[in-house]
TORPA-4810 file (N, C-alpha, C, O; in nm, 3 decimals):
<nodes>
NODE_1_13.230_10.911_16.823_13.144_10.900_16.708_13.204_10.762_16.644_13.133_10.674_16.595_M
NODE_2_13.330_10.756_16.651_13.396_10.635_16.567_13.345_10.496_16.641_13.315_10.396_16.576_K
NODE_3_13.338_10.504_16.781_13.298_10.393_16.857_13.159_10.334_16.807_13.128_10.217_16.785_K
NODE_4_13.070_10.473_16.794_12.931_10.424_16.769_12.914_10.352_16.642_12.842_10.253_16.626_G
NODE_5_12.995_10.419_16.544_12.980_10.367_16.395_13.051_10.211_16.411_13.012_10.124_16.333_I
NODE_6_13.127_10.187_16.486_13.183_10.055_16.496_13.103_9.949_16.556_13.090_9.836_16.506_L
NODE_7_13.048_9.993_16.671_12.942_9.903_16.733_12.829_9.875_16.655_12.767_9.771_16.676_I
NODE_8_12.786_9.968_16.553_12.660_9.936_16.472_12.724_9.838_16.358_12.673_9.730_16.330_I
NODE_9_12.817_9.877_16.309_12.880_9.757_16.201_12.894_9.644_16.243_12.863_9.546_16.174_L
NODE_10_12.948_9.633_16.376_12.963_9.478_16.430_12.819_9.415_16.477_12.790_9.295_16.478_L
NODE_11_12.738_9.524_16.517_12.591_9.461_16.527_12.517_9.396_16.402_12.432_9.307_16.407_S
NODE_12_12.563_9.458_16.292_12.485_9.428_16.165_12.554_9.277_16.121_12.494_9.179_16.077_I
NODE_13_12.699_9.290_16.148_12.798_9.168_16.107_12.739_9.052_16.190_12.706_8.954_16.123_L
NODE_14_12.717_9.046_16.337_12.687_8.951_16.399_12.519_8.898_16.371_12.472_8.787_16.393_V
NODE_15_12.470_8.987_16.332_12.299_8.947_16.328_12.314_8.878_16.185_12.249_8.775_16.171_H
NODE_16_12.396_8.924_16.072_12.392_8.848_15.944_12.470_8.710_15.964_12.434_8.614_15.895_G
NODE_17_12.564_8.697_16.045_12.599_8.542_16.083_12.508_8.470_16.147_12.483_8.357_16.105_I
NODE_18_12.449_8.515_16.251_12.346_8.464_16.337_12.230_8.421_16.278_12.169_8.330_16.334_A
NODE_19_12.188_8.465_16.180_12.061_8.436_16.110_12.052_8.326_16.028_12.138_8.293_15.946_S
NODE_20_11.941_8.264_16.052_11.924_8.121_15.998_11.892_8.138_15.869_11.825_8.234_15.829_A
NODE_21_11.949_8.027_15.780_11.912_8.032_15.643_11.757_7.978_15.602_11.719_7.866_15.634_Q
NODE_22_11.690_8.053_15.543_11.550_8.011_15.521_11.526_7.962_15.362_11.430_7.892_15.330_T
NODE_23_11.625_8.009_15.270_11.611_7.968_15.144_11.714_7.889_15.091_11.833_7.916_15.109_E
NODE_24_11.666_7.772_15.011_11.737_7.658_14.986_11.744_7.606_14.831_11.636_7.584_14.776_F
NODE_25_11.858_7.585_14.761_11.856_7.529_14.619_11.866_7.368_14.648_11.953_7.307_14.711_D
NODE_26_11.754_7.321_14.584_11.758_7.183_14.572_11.797_7.098_14.447_11.722_7.099_14.349_L
NODE_27_11.890_7.039_14.446_11.945_6.954_14.347_11.863_6.825_14.336_11.815_6.764_14.432_D
NODE_28_11.852_6.791_14.198_11.764_6.665_14.162_11.791_6.537_14.267_11.701_6.473_14.320_P
NODE_29_11.918_6.516_14.284_11.941_6.405_14.364_11.960_6.423_14.517_12.019_6.342_14.589_S
NODE_30_11.898_6.548_14.561_11.938_6.578_14.703_11.822_6.583_14.773_11.748_6.674_14.736_Q
NODE_31_11.767_6.491_14.894_11.700_6.524_15.004_11.758_6.587_15.109_11.872_6.564_15.148_S
NODE_32_11.671_6.681_15.166_11.735_6.762_15.277_11.645_6.751_15.402_11.525_6.777_15.393_M
NODE_33_11.693_6.717_15.503_11.621_6.729_15.623_11.633_6.862_15.673_11.739_6.925_15.676_I
NODE_34_11.499_6.911_15.720_11.495_7.054_15.785_11.506_7.046_15.912_11.585_7.120_15.971_M
NODE_35_11.437_6.966_15.972_11.437_7.001_16.140_11.415_6.867_16.190_11.350_6.794_16.114_T
NODE_36_11.458_6.811_16.311_11.444_6.724_16.398_11.555_6.640_16.427_11.535_6.531_16.482_G
NODE_37_11.668_6.679_16.397_11.777_6.592_16.433_11.846_6.675_16.538_11.952_6.627_16.579_K
NODE_38_11.807_6.792_16.588_11.870_6.838_16.711_11.943_6.966_16.692_12.000_6.974_16.583_G
NODE_39_11.953_7.061_16.766_12.027_7.198_16.760_12.147_7.169_16.705_12.224_7.083_16.748_P
NODE_40_12.168_7.247_16.599_12.316_7.255_16.543_12.329_7.164_16.422_12.431_7.173_16.353_G
NODE_41_12.220_7.067_16.387_12.219_6.995_16.298_12.107_7.002_16.193_12.099_6.931_16.093_Q
NODE_42_12.006_7.117_16.236_11.893_7.127_16.126_11.952_7.221_16.005_12.050_7.292_16.024_D
NODE_43_11.891_7.216_15.893_11.908_7.292_15.781_11.857_7.450_15.810_11.913_7.551_15.770_A
NODE_44_11.734_7.442_15.890_11.678_7.560_15.931_11.692_7.546_16.089_11.717_7.442_16.150_T
NODE_45_11.668_7.684_16.147_11.660_7.694_16.297_11.505_7.712_16.326_11.443_7.814_16.294_I
NODE_46_11.453_7.611_16.387_11.318_7.601_16.427_11.314_7.682_16.560_11.378_7.639_16.657_N
NODE_47_11.241_7.799_16.569_11.243_7.884_16.693_11.150_7.832_16.807_11.145_7.882_16.919_P
NODE_48_11.068_7.711_16.757_10.985_7.655_16.845_11.028_7.526_16.850_10.934_7.447_16.859_Y
NODE_49_11.139_7.473_16.846_11.209_7.322_16.855_11.166_7.287_16.998_11.181_7.363_17.094_F
NODE_50_11.112_7.171_17.003_11.055_7.097_17.112_10.916_7.135_17.146_10.873_7.097_17.255_G
NODE_51_10.837_7.205_17.066_10.700_7.215_17.085_10.633_7.203_16.945_10.700_7.203_16.842_Q
NODE_52_10.502_7.194_16.947_10.439_7.194_16.800_10.426_7.338_16.753_10.422_7.439_16.823_D
NODE_53_10.420_7.325_16.602_10.438_7.471_16.548_10.381_7.433_16.396_10.355_7.318_16.360_C
NODE_54_10.367_7.543_16.321_10.333_7.525_16.195_10.488_7.571_16.118_10.573_7.654_16.151_Y
NODE_55_10.479_7.475_16.001_10.592_7.489_15.913_10.525_7.566_15.788_10.412_7.533_15.751_A
NODE_56_10.588_7.659_15.730_10.537_7.723_15.586_10.654_7.695_15.475_10.756_7.763_15.465_I
NODE_57_10.626_7.604_15.410_10.716_7.577_15.290_10.664_7.621_15.159_10.564_7.580_15.101_V
NODE_58_10.763_7.728_15.114_10.729_7.797_14.978_10.785_7.744_14.869_10.890_7.685_14.893_K
NODE_59_10.749_7.744_14.751_10.815_7.702_14.609_10.868_7.833_14.551_10.782_7.900_14.495_N
NODE_60_11.001_7.886_14.553_11.036_7.971_14.493_11.111_7.952_14.358_11.171_8.043_14.300_L
NODE_61_11.102_7.828_14.315_11.161_7.776_14.193_11.066_7.767_14.083_10.949_7.804_14.088_G
NODE_62_11.137_7.705_13.966_11.031_7.686_13.853_10.973_7.564_13.845_10.876_7.549_13.770_K
NODE_63_11.026_7.451_13.926_10.952_7.329_13.908_10.881_7.281_14.044_10.918_7.335_14.149_R
NODE_64_10.788_7.189_14.048_10.740_7.147_14.158_10.833_7.074_14.258_10.936_7.028_14.207_K
NODE_65_10.820_7.056_14.377_10.885_6.950_14.444_10.794_6.905_14.571_10.680_6.945_14.589_F
NODE_66_10.855_6.825_14.646_10.751_6.769_14.747_10.828_6.779_14.885_10.951_6.780_14.890_S
NODE_67_10.757_6.783_14.981_10.823_6.756_15.132_10.755_6.651_15.203_10.645_6.620_15.158_F
NODE_68_10.799_6.588_15.308_10.742_6.506_15.362_10.770_6.504_15.512_10.885_6.528_15.550_R
NODE_69_10.662_6.473_15.613_10.687_6.483_15.748_10.691_6.325_15.804_10.609_6.236_15.782_I
NODE_70_10.813_6.320_15.882_10.833_6.175_15.922_10.837_6.207_16.081_10.854_6.315_16.137_Q
NODE_71_10.815_6.061_16.143_10.839_6.044_16.279_10.896_5.908_16.301_10.820_5.814_16.277_Q
NODE_72_11.023_5.881_16.345_11.081_5.754_16.378_11.113_5.682_16.262_11.124_5.560_16.268_D
NODE_73_11.129_5.738_16.163_11.140_5.685_16.010_11.029_5.635_15.921_11.040_5.575_15.814_G
NODE_74_10.908_5.674_15.991_10.778_5.641_15.924_10.736_5.778_15.865_10.726_5.882_15.931_K
NODE_75_10.708_5.761_15.715_10.635_5.878_15.663_10.474_5.899_15.707_10.379_5.821_15.696_I
NODE_76_10.479_6.031_15.759_10.336_6.076_15.801_10.253_6.147_15.693_10.130_6.140_15.684_I
NODE_77_10.327_6.209_15.619_10.254_6.303_15.520_10.357_6.337_15.423_10.471_6.365_15.458_Q
NODE_78_10.314_6.335_15.289_10.364_6.371_15.167_10.293_6.501_15.100_10.171_6.496_15.081_E
NODE_79_10.357_6.602_15.069_10.288_6.692_15.003_10.373_6.762_14.893_10.495_6.781_14.899_T
NODE_80_10.293_6.796_14.796_10.359_6.850_14.664_10.335_7.002_14.664_10.228_7.059_14.686_T
NODE_81_10.450_7.057_14.635_10.411_7.221_14.638_10.467_7.249_14.495_10.576_7.212_14.449_V
NODE_82_10.352_7.337_14.423_10.372_7.358_14.278_10.470_7.489_14.278_10.509_7.536_14.385_L
NODE_83_10.503_7.539_14.163_10.576_7.659_14.110_10.523_7.772_14.209_10.400_7.767_14.203_K
NODE_84_10.550_7.839_14.268_10.479_7.980_14.316_10.384_7.962_14.442_10.329_8.061_14.490_G
NODE_85_10.364_7.826_14.499_10.260_7.804_14.585_10.332_7.803_14.710_10.454_7.818_14.707_E
NODE_86_10.274_7.788_14.815_10.335_7.775_14.943_10.219_7.690_15.038_10.097_7.700_15.028_S
NODE_87_10.280_7.622_15.114_10.202_7.509_15.201_10.226_7.532_15.349_10.336_7.557_15.396_K
NODE_88_10.109_7.520_15.422_10.128_7.555_15.602_10.070_7.426_15.648_9.960_7.376_15.624_R
NODE_89_10.177_7.380_15.724_10.136_7.216_15.785_10.186_7.231_15.914_10.287_7.294_15.948_V
NODE_90_10.092_7.156_15.998_10.135_7.133_16.150_10.241_7.034_16.162_10.240_6.922_16.110_K
NODE_91_10.337_7.087_16.237_10.474_7.025_16.268_10.470_6.978_16.392_10.511_7.065_16.468_L
NODE_92_10.436_6.871_16.455_10.457_6.817_16.596_10.598_6.821_16.624_10.687_6.814_16.539_L
NODE_93_10.617_6.835_16.785_10.753_6.849_16.822_10.836_6.731_16.795_10.957_6.749_16.806_K
NODE_94_10.800_6.622_16.763_10.870_6.489_16.742_10.893_6.464_16.614_10.965_6.371_16.578_D
NODE_95_10.834_6.542_16.532_10.809_6.519_16.361_10.942_6.575_16.292_11.005_6.674_16.327_H
NODE_96_10.968_6.498_16.196_11.100_6.580_16.111_11.038_6.625_15.972_10.940_6.565_15.926_E
NODE_97_11.090_6.723_15.912_11.024_6.783_15.804_11.168_6.766_15.702_11.281_6.808_15.726_L
NODE_98_11.123_6.695_15.592_11.222_6.681_15.475_11.192_6.739_15.339_11.081_6.720_15.290_Y
NODE_99_11.283_6.808_15.274_11.250_6.857_15.143_11.305_6.752_15.037_11.421_6.711_15.038_L
NODE_100_11.220_6.717_14.958_11.245_6.625_14.838_11.236_6.690_14.712_11.125_6.730_14.675_D
NODE_101_11.361_6.710_14.624_11.342_6.763_14.493_11.285_6.717_14.390_11.250_6.599_14.396_P
NODE_102_11.264_6.778_14.291_11.222_6.738_14.170_11.319_6.677_14.096_11.421_6.741_14.071_N
NODE_103_11.304_6.540_14.049_11.393_6.463_13.963_11.442_6.555_13.825_11.558_6.549_13.784_P
NODE_104_11.360_6.622_13.774_11.375_6.686_13.655_11.471_6.780_13.657_11.537_6.804_13.556_E
NODE_105_11.491_6.851_13.783_11.589_6.960_13.781_11.598_7.035_13.910_11.517_7.026_14.002_G
NODE_106_11.696_7.103_13.908_11.718_7.206_14.043_11.580_7.326_14.064_11.527_7.387_13.971_K
NODE_107_11.553_7.335_14.176_11.461_7.419_14.232_11.493_7.486_14.356_11.598_7.459_14.415_T
NODE_108_11.409_7.576_14.402_11.443_7.652_14.518_11.324_7.664_14.605_11.210_7.682_14.563_R
NODE_109_11.359_7.652_14.730_11.240_7.661_14.843_11.282_7.737_14.973_11.402_7.752_14.994_A
NODE_110_11.208_7.776_15.044_11.184_7.844_15.169_11.122_7.790_15.268_11.015_7.732_15.247_S
NODE_111_11.175_7.797_15.393_11.092_7.724_15.509_11.093_7.843_15.628_11.190_7.907_15.667_V
NODE_112_10.969_7.850_15.670_10.961_7.949_15.795_10.855_7.867_15.907_10.788_7.767_15.879_A
NODE_113_10.858_7.928_16.020_10.768_7.866_16.118_10.697_7.975_16.190_10.738_8.091_16.200_Y
NODE_114_10.585_7.927_16.238_10.482_7.996_16.321_10.451_7.932_16.435_10.452_7.809_16.433_E
NODE_115_10.421_7.992_16.538_10.352_7.948_16.660_10.227_7.899_16.624_10.167_7.945_16.526_P
NODE_116_10.169_7.780_16.718_10.024_7.734_16.696_9.937_7.851_16.757_9.982_7.924_16.845_L
NODE_117_9.821_7.863_16.711_9.738_7.960_16.748_9.660_7.880_16.862_9.608_7.770_16.844_E
NODE_118_9.659_7.960_16.999_9.595_7.887_17.101_9.468_7.958_17.134_9.393_7.914_17.221_E
</nodes>
């Protein structure tokens, strides 16, 4: 019985450590790359790394912020996300997603990924 409880507790602990962070606090002077620099260097773990997918960016804060998609240092798309809003964008396998904060103050965002519908 004790071994069963210990195994369950260890499973919960390992899952919590292995989970990717999906919510982020953005300070006014901080831009954050979310994807594109390779495994182990991303702020979120994209389960579709190396293939096209959708990125869902949600504004959980009280101020608007923006995100941009880049490829080889060139900005492909810039999008503003208002308070309480979410945006779903196609993220190609060689694109990088950056969150850019509001210069007026701190905000909070979350990022999730979905596969492309086929």
